[in-house]
GULO-267895 format. One line per field, with one value per residue (C-alpha): residue number from 1; x, y, z. Coordinates in Angstrom, 2 decimals. Example, Ala and Ser with C-alpha at 12.3 -4.5 7.8 and 13.67 -1.06 7.14 Angstrom:
# GULO-267895
nr = [1, 2]
px = [12.30, 13.67]
py = [-4.50, -1.06]
pz = [7.80, 7.14]
***
This chain:
# GULO-267895
nr = [1, 2, 3, 4, 5, 6, 7, 8, 9, 10, 11, 12, 13, 14, 15, 16, 17, 18, 19, 20, 21, 22, 23, 24, 25, 26, 27, 28, 29, 30, 31, 32, 33, 34, 35, 36, 37, 38, 39, 40, 41, 42, 43, 44, 45, 46, 47, 48, 49, 50, 51, 52, 53, 54, 55, 56, 57, 58, 59, 60, 61, 62, 63, 64, 65, 66, 67, 68, 69, 70, 71, 72, 73, 74, 75, 76, 77, 78, 79, 80, 81, 82, 83, 84, 85, 86, 87, 88, 89, 90, 91, 92, 93, 94, 95, 96, 97, 98, 99, 100, 101, 102, 103, 104, 105, 106, 107, 108, 109, 110, 111, 112, 113, 114, 115, 116, 117, 118, 119, 120, 121, 122, 123, 124, 125, 126, 127, 128, 129, 130, 131, 132, 133, 134, 135, 136, 137, 138, 139, 140, 141, 142, 143, 144, 145, 146, 147, 148, 149, 150, 151, 152, 153, 154, 155, 156, 157, 158, 159, 160, 161, 162, 163, 164, 165, 166, 167, 168, 169, 170, 171, 172, 173, 174, 175, 176, 177, 178, 179, 180, 181, 182, 183, 184, 185, 186, 187, 188, 189, 190, 191, 192, 193, 194, 195, 196, 197, 198, 199, 200, 201, 202, 203, 204, 205, 206, 207, 208, 209, 210, 211, 212, 213, 214, 215, 216, 217, 218, 219, 220, 221, 222, 223, 224, 225, 226, 227, 228, 229, 230, 231, 232, 233, 234, 235, 236, 237, 238, 239, 240, 241, 242]
px = [-36.14, -35.85, -33.03, -34.88, -37.99, -40.16, -36.45, -34.11, -31.04, -31.46, -28.23, -27.96, -24.90, -24.15, -21.87, -20.21, -18.35, -17.02, -17.01, -14.58, -11.24, -8.79, -9.79, -12.79, -13.31, -15.70, -16.44, -18.80, -19.73, -22.03, -23.51, -25.43, -27.07, -24.04, -21.06, -19.87, -17.59, -16.16, -13.63, -11.82, -10.76, -8.87, -8.19, -6.16, -6.38, -3.27, -4.52, -4.04, -5.65, -4.77, -7.68, -8.56, -10.62, -9.18, -9.89, -13.75, -16.14, -19.35, -21.95, -24.77, -22.88, -19.78, -17.30, -13.95, -10.98, -8.46, -5.24, -6.37, -9.59, -12.05, -15.28, -18.14, -21.23, -24.46, -27.22, -30.02, -33.00, -32.73, -34.79, -36.64, -38.76, -39.66, -39.29, -41.42, -38.58, -40.59, -42.71, -40.98, -38.95, -35.50, -35.28, -32.87, -32.96, -29.41, -28.94, -27.33, -25.06, -23.87, -21.57, -18.45, -15.92, -12.18, -9.46, -7.89, -4.71, -2.85, 0.68, 1.97, 0.04, -3.54, -6.54, -8.48, -11.97, -15.37, -17.57, -21.17, -19.13, -20.52, -22.96, -24.02, -25.91, -28.03, -29.43, -31.09, -33.96, -34.83, -33.14, -33.17, -31.01, -29.13, -29.10, -27.48, -27.62, -25.72, -25.50, -23.89, -23.28, -21.75, -21.62, -20.80, -22.18, -24.20, -22.99, -24.82, -23.05, -25.40, -24.78, -26.16, -26.21, -27.63, -28.10, -29.01, -29.47, -30.84, -31.93, -32.79, -35.44, -35.84, -40.00, -42.92, -41.30, -37.59, -34.57, -33.32, -32.19, -31.42, -31.19, -30.94, -30.26, -30.45, -33.69, -35.15, -36.67, -37.18, -36.10, -36.91, -34.44, -31.22, -29.31, -25.66, -23.42, -21.81, -18.26, -19.11, -18.22, -21.98, -24.90, -27.74, -26.68, -22.87, -19.81, -17.52, -13.85, -12.13, -9.56, -8.80, -11.53, -12.00, -12.73, -13.37, -14.30, -15.26, -16.62, -18.01, -19.33, -22.76, -21.78, -19.75, -20.15, -17.51, -17.86, -16.32, -16.47, -14.60, -14.13, -14.42, -15.21, -18.35, -19.36, -22.23, -25.68, -28.33, -32.16, -34.13, -31.79, -29.14, -25.55, -22.65, -19.49, -17.82, -18.67, -17.17, -18.78, -18.77, -20.34, -20.59, -21.55, -22.44, -23.62, -24.01, -25.42, -26.52]
py = [13.08, 9.39, 8.12, 6.91, 9.31, 8.57, 6.26, 9.23, 9.34, 11.56, 14.27, 16.90, 19.43, 21.89, 24.99, 27.35, 30.36, 33.46, 36.23, 39.79, 41.39, 40.28, 36.01, 34.17, 30.76, 27.63, 24.20, 21.84, 18.38, 17.00, 13.62, 12.11, 8.53, 6.51, 8.79, 11.01, 14.67, 17.24, 20.00, 23.20, 26.03, 29.61, 32.25, 35.71, 38.66, 38.05, 34.83, 32.38, 29.21, 26.39, 23.54, 20.00, 17.96, 15.89, 17.75, 18.72, 19.05, 20.32, 21.52, 23.25, 27.06, 25.31, 25.06, 23.61, 21.82, 20.15, 22.13, 24.85, 26.96, 27.14, 29.05, 30.00, 30.90, 32.72, 32.29, 33.82, 32.29, 32.25, 32.04, 28.25, 26.91, 24.04, 23.42, 20.69, 18.57, 16.05, 13.53, 14.68, 18.04, 19.92, 22.32, 24.75, 27.48, 30.19, 32.23, 35.43, 37.34, 35.00, 36.72, 34.55, 34.67, 32.53, 32.12, 30.94, 29.43, 29.09, 29.70, 30.59, 33.69, 33.79, 35.62, 36.98, 36.96, 38.71, 39.76, 39.83, 37.78, 34.35, 32.98, 29.81, 27.31, 23.48, 21.89, 18.45, 17.17, 14.75, 16.04, 15.10, 12.54, 15.79, 18.84, 22.10, 25.59, 28.39, 30.93, 33.65, 34.32, 37.20, 39.96, 43.87, 47.29, 49.54, 53.25, 54.75, 52.26, 49.12, 45.76, 43.40, 40.35, 38.22, 34.96, 34.48, 31.29, 30.57, 26.32, 25.39, 26.91, 29.74, 29.13, 31.50, 30.99, 31.05, 31.07, 34.05, 36.99, 40.40, 40.61, 44.64, 45.43, 42.29, 41.56, 39.70, 40.26, 37.68, 39.50, 39.16, 36.56, 37.88, 36.24, 35.03, 35.84, 32.51, 33.27, 33.53, 37.65, 38.89, 38.20, 41.25, 44.51, 42.97, 43.32, 40.29, 39.85, 37.27, 36.20, 32.49, 29.36, 26.08, 23.65, 19.74, 17.16, 14.14, 11.06, 8.45, 6.39, 6.51, 10.17, 12.50, 16.84, 19.49, 21.98, 25.71, 27.83, 31.28, 33.78, 37.08, 41.23, 42.36, 45.64, 47.99, 46.98, 44.05, 43.83, 46.74, 49.25, 48.65, 49.83, 48.84, 50.05, 46.82, 43.25, 39.67, 35.94, 33.65, 32.92, 29.30, 27.04, 22.88, 20.41, 17.37, 13.65, 11.94]
pz = [105.28, 103.97, 102.34, 99.36, 97.95, 94.73, 94.43, 94.16, 96.67, 99.17, 98.72, 101.29, 102.04, 104.81, 103.08, 105.30, 104.09, 105.35, 102.85, 103.58, 102.48, 104.20, 103.22, 102.64, 103.45, 102.91, 104.97, 103.48, 103.87, 101.73, 101.00, 97.81, 98.98, 101.05, 99.56, 101.37, 100.63, 102.98, 102.14, 103.62, 101.19, 102.69, 98.90, 99.69, 98.15, 96.47, 94.43, 97.45, 97.37, 99.98, 100.73, 102.24, 102.80, 106.40, 109.70, 108.37, 111.31, 110.94, 113.28, 114.60, 115.38, 115.30, 112.14, 111.83, 110.77, 112.90, 112.93, 110.21, 111.90, 114.21, 114.24, 116.22, 114.26, 115.86, 113.20, 112.15, 111.81, 107.49, 104.89, 104.31, 101.42, 100.07, 95.93, 94.19, 91.43, 89.55, 92.11, 95.19, 96.92, 97.76, 100.54, 101.66, 104.31, 103.81, 106.64, 106.41, 107.33, 109.97, 113.13, 112.47, 116.05, 115.79, 114.37, 110.72, 110.72, 106.79, 105.58, 108.59, 109.27, 111.49, 111.41, 113.50, 112.86, 114.56, 112.87, 109.98, 107.72, 107.36, 105.07, 105.61, 103.17, 104.79, 101.92, 100.92, 98.99, 96.29, 92.59, 89.63, 88.39, 86.81, 88.08, 87.22, 88.35, 88.90, 92.11, 93.80, 98.32, 99.24, 102.52, 102.51, 103.12, 100.97, 99.19, 102.45, 104.71, 105.87, 106.17, 103.10, 102.13, 99.10, 97.27, 94.26, 92.56, 88.93, 88.23, 91.84, 94.20, 91.31, 90.80, 92.67, 95.48, 95.85, 97.37, 95.74, 99.52, 99.80, 103.39, 104.13, 107.82, 108.20, 106.89, 104.24, 101.13, 97.57, 94.51, 90.81, 89.07, 87.87, 84.33, 85.03, 83.22, 81.19, 82.64, 85.77, 85.58, 86.63, 87.75, 86.76, 87.87, 89.33, 88.77, 89.45, 89.84, 91.63, 93.52, 93.06, 91.42, 93.35, 90.69, 90.20, 88.14, 89.53, 87.74, 90.38, 88.01, 90.53, 90.80, 88.14, 88.80, 86.72, 89.48, 89.41, 92.58, 91.88, 95.39, 94.79, 95.22, 93.93, 92.57, 91.45, 92.24, 93.48, 92.89, 94.28, 93.22, 96.39, 95.47, 96.04, 98.00, 98.84, 98.25, 98.74, 98.02, 95.83, 92.09, 91.52, 88.44, 89.25, 86.77, 88.37, 87.49, 90.80]
***
């Protein structure tokens, strides 16, 4: 994709999440024009949140943060969507559940990961100067024991063909729009209880953003009448001028 299209700079990001009952984390690399940001965070059920911005290495099938984590990712094909945005376009590919193998060391504790608790978001495009969205991603089990994952959004890729997806035993299905609570305590039929919250406000003159992403637990019902026995993941609210 060219760096500029229809007078809009290219925005792109690569996000890896792991969501489980003992630990949740994210690793990300984002670029807006010539501005680059990388970050990572690890959340624990007791409310501990450890964050950083150095040592991030993201490549296909691998996520590393020097001295913190080293993960191998076995990614399925993913759900890919291209949407118009003004005179330009935006693209995304969401993959879940992703099998993750590796280790995480934080706070003097070491965690071994070996399961399908991962989620990958690859996005790029020429988004409007002012863009805002709410998003939820998670993995879990249904009340009848099946593996489930979801990607729900309001604000981007939510037109006639959307990125809204529920994966049931690895099979994706597009689902209807879901309403997000203003305080991120609920989306559609899912209730959310936060462990901890990543938040940021940035003002770099040409780029400004307000960002909130809590990690936590979900309960209730996904679209299509799928009831959760357990669910872990994130909610997100992002309002950006870029």
